[in-house]
C-alpha positions as CSV (number, residue, x, y, z in Angstrom):
1,M,-25.5,333.9,84.3
2,E,-23.5,331.3,86.3
3,S,-19.6,332.5,87.0
4,I,-17.1,330.9,83.8
5,S,-13.7,330.5,83.2
6,S,-10.9,333.2,83.2
7,D,-9.8,331.6,79.9
8,K,-13.7,331.4,78.4
9,R,-13.2,335.1,79.6
10,E,-10.6,336.3,78.4
11,V,-11.3,334.5,74.6
12,V,-15.5,336.5,75.1
13,L,-13.7,339.3,76.0
14,D,-11.3,338.6,72.3
15,I,-14.3,337.9,70.2
16,L,-16.2,341.4,71.3
17,L,-13.6,343.1,70.6
18,Q,-12.9,341.8,67.3
19,V,-17.0,342.4,66.6
20,K,-16.3,345.9,67.8
21,E,-13.8,346.9,65.7
22,A,-15.7,345.8,62.7
23,I,-18.8,347.5,63.4
24,E,-16.9,350.2,63.4
25,N,-15.2,349.2,60.0
26,L,-18.0,348.5,58.7
27,M,-19.2,351.9,59.9
28,K,-16.3,353.5,58.2
29,W,-16.6,352.2,55.2
30,N,-19.5,353.2,54.0
31,Q,-19.7,356.6,55.6
32,G,-20.5,357.6,51.5
33,I,-22.2,354.9,50.7
34,T,-26.1,356.6,49.5
35,D,-27.2,354.3,47.3
36,M,-27.1,350.6,46.7
37,N,-25.7,351.1,42.5
38,D,-22.7,352.6,44.5
39,L,-21.6,349.4,45.2
40,L,-23.5,348.1,42.7
41,L,-22.7,349.5,39.1
42,S,-17.9,349.4,39.6
43,P,-15.6,346.9,39.9
44,N,-14.7,348.8,43.2
45,G,-18.3,348.5,44.4
46,M,-18.2,345.3,44.7
47,Q,-15.2,343.8,46.1
48,D,-16.4,346.7,49.1
49,L,-19.4,345.1,48.9
50,A,-18.2,341.8,49.4
51,G,-16.0,343.3,51.9
52,N,-19.0,344.5,54.1
53,C,-20.6,340.6,53.4
54,M,-17.9,339.1,54.5
55,T,-18.2,341.3,57.9
56,I,-21.0,340.9,58.7
57,M,-20.8,337.6,58.0
58,A,-17.8,336.8,60.5
59,I,-19.6,339.3,63.1
60,G,-22.5,336.7,63.6
61,E,-19.8,333.7,63.4
62,G,-19.0,336.1,66.2
63,F,-21.9,335.8,68.1
64,R,-21.9,332.7,67.6
65,K,-18.9,332.0,69.4
66,I,-19.7,333.5,72.8
67,D,-23.0,332.4,72.8
68,K,-21.0,329.5,72.9
69,A,-18.4,329.8,75.3
70,T,-20.5,330.8,77.4
71,D,-23.1,327.7,77.2
72,G,-26.0,330.1,76.2
73,Q,-26.2,332.4,79.5
74,L,-24.4,335.7,78.1
75,L,-26.1,336.8,74.9
76,P,-30.0,335.9,77.4
77,L,-29.2,338.8,79.0
78,R,-29.4,340.9,76.2
79,P,-33.8,339.5,74.8
80,E,-34.1,343.3,72.6
81,I,-31.4,342.2,70.0
82,P,-33.0,339.0,67.9
83,W,-30.6,336.5,68.2
84,H,-31.1,334.0,66.1
85,Q,-31.2,336.9,63.2
86,V,-27.6,337.7,64.4
87,F,-26.9,333.8,63.5
88,G,-29.1,333.7,60.7
89,L,-28.1,336.8,59.5
90,R,-25.2,335.1,56.8
91,N,-27.6,332.8,55.8
92,R,-29.3,335.7,54.2
93,I,-25.5,336.8,52.3
94,P,-25.5,335.0,48.7
95,T,-21.9,333.2,48.2
96,Q,-20.7,332.8,44.4
97,K,-20.1,329.0,43.4
């Protein structure tokens, strides 16, 4: 991978930290979830589900920004990760209109 500018490197590191925090939050928030009904059968559960969805969408967008900032050179270094599916995850989450 060609060297990226220190400004871009700083942006990428910041986004990676945000993604890491988002993933840790998802894991923490959902520790007690044992069944989808835990989220679907109460107003609080639905609110939690909405927060989870928004966080997942933000993670996908974060990786898209990283890909753009590195001119598509960083993410291919981890070919075992299905990046197009990660980017497209937000398209799978229905939004209310």
